[in-house]
N, C-alpha and C positions, 0 to 999 in steps of 0.2 A: 727902605725895606725891599728885599727882593720879591719878585712875583711868587717864587716857590714858597718862601716863608709866609707871605701873606695868605697864600692858598691853604697852607697847613693850619694857620691860626683860624682862618674862617671856617675851615672844615671842622676843627675841634669845637669851635663855638656852636656850630650847627648841630654836631653830635650831642653836645651837652644840653642844648636847648631841646632836642628831640627826646633825650632821656628824661629831662625834667618834666616835659609834657606827658610822656607815658606814665611817669610816676604819679603825676597829679591826677590823670584819668583813672588809674587804678585805685587811688585813694577815694576819688569821687564815687566810683562804682561800689567800693566797699561801704562807704557811708550810706549810699542809696539802698544797698541790699540790707545793711544792718538795721536801718530805721524804717524799713517798709512796714513793719507791724505796729508802728506808732498809731494809736487811736483805733486799734483793732479790737475785736471781741474774742474772748477765749472760748474755745469749744470744749475744753477739758479743765475742770476745776481743781484737778490735782488730788482730790480726796475720794471721789466715787464716780460712778458712771451716769450721773445725772446728765440728760441731754443726749444720751446714746441708747440705741436698742440693738439687740442681736438678731441676726437672721434665723437663729435657731429657737424661735418661739420664747424669747426672753432668757435663753440660757447664756449666761456670761462666764461659763466654766473656763474659757480660754483667756479671759481678760480680767485683770485685777488692777486696781488703782492704789498706789501707796507713795507717800512722800513726794507728791508732785510728778510722779512717773506712771504712765500707763503701760503695764507689762502684758505681753502676749506670749503664751506658751502652748505649744501643741500638746494634745493628749495622747494616751497610749494607742488609740485607734487612728491617730493622724487624720482626723476629720478636719475639713476646712471650715472657716468661719469668716464672716464679715461683720464688723461693728459699724452700724450706720448712725448718722446724726438723726435726731428726731425732727430737725428743721430742714427745710429745703432751701437751696440756693440757686441763683441764676448766674450772674457775673460776679467774680470775686477774685481776691488774692488770698491764697492759703499759704501759711508758713508754719512749718513744724520741724522739730528736731527728732531724729531717730538714732538709735544705737543698736548695732548688730549684736545678737546673742550667740547661742550655740547652733550648730547644724548648718545646713545649706539654706540660706535665707531666701524665701520667695514670697514677697509681700508687695504692697502697693496701696495707692490711694484710688478708690473707685469714684468716678465722676458721675454724679447725678443718677446713679442706679441704672445706667444703660449699658453697662459693662465696658465702656471706655475706661481706661485705667492708666495711671502713671506708675511705672514699675519702681519697686525698691528691691534691690538684690538680684539674685540669679534667676534668669528666665528658665523655666522648666523645659521649654521646647528647644531653645538655642544653647542652653548650658553655659551661659556667660552673663556677666553683670551688665544689666541694662537699666540701672537706676537713672531716674529722671527722663526716661524715654517712654513714649506712649505705647500701650498695648491696645490694639483695635481689633475687635472680633472680626474674623474673616480676612484680616490683613496682616495679623501678627504685629511686628514692630516696624512700621513703615519708615521711621527715622530713628537715629540713635545719637545721643548726646555724648560722644566719645570723650571730648575734653572735660566735660563735667564728671563723667564716670571715673576719670583718672584722679579725681580729688577725694574719692571715698576713703574715709578713715575707719579701718576695720575695728578698732578698739576704742573709739571715741565717739562723741556726738557729732552727727552730720546735720546740716541745715538744708532742707528741701523747700523750695518755693515754687508754687504753681499759680499761674495767672490764667483765668478762663474768661474770655470775652467773646460772647456768641459761640461760634463753633471753633474758635482759635484757642489753642493751648500753648502757653509758654512756660518753660521750666528753667530753674537754676538749681545748682547744687554747690553748697559751700561758696556761694558768690560767683560761680562760673556758669555762664549760659549753657543750658542743655540743648533744648530744641524749640522750634516754633512749628506747630502743626495745625492744619485746618482739617477738622474731622467732619466727614460726610454723615457720620452716625450720631453726632452730638444732638442732645435734646435740650429743650429750653430751660428746664428747671428740675431739680431733684435733690435728694440727700447726698451726702458724701460718706464714703466708707473706708475703713482701714481693713486690709485683707490679711488673713492667715490662710495660706494656700494649703489645700488638702494634699495628703500623701507625703507630708514633710515632718521630720522631727526637728523642730526649730524653735527659737525664741527671738523676740525683737521687742524693743521698748520705745515708747514715744513720750514726748513732753512738749510743753510750750506750743500747743496747737492753736494757732491764731488765725482769724479770718477777717478780712475787710470786704464788705459787700459794696459793689459798684452800683450806684443807683442810676 
């Protein structure tokens, strides 16, 4: 066998091996992401708003539960609203599915009621999609999960995963890593919220809202 032929065969084997390894890693990450919610607690029972409270003195006008889906629809006055869990959380893994409705969607997951937020949809200030990126009061969006944002499915269900450990936030969208961010404004414990941004004519739906508390 000539040296040139040997080199070509060796190179092809190396390329095949690298491709197989990459494929295996993608499959492993897919399984890891898919089964994260195993053993989790459901925050939404699919039937009503048990376990949730509105920031508008019990007014659930913008939020309805039906057939396993939590629907959020802005009103004619385009007032904002946050639907909070009645329970507080410290360190956790939160996984939920969301589907974009009509209008320019500006929503998010509020973390522990300190106004740190993981964005869903279009930032009102920056006018672009910043899903899976943190909004921090006074800092705006310090990091952006551009690769994750590219996976957004406008007409289908998307899977958002948020891991909070101390002051560190990690996000994934549809299995693709979003960001890792250490927040200087994080608080130890608090409820979680789903946001309807004020000044928007929009709708968004949520389902399969699952949490694993890290003891």
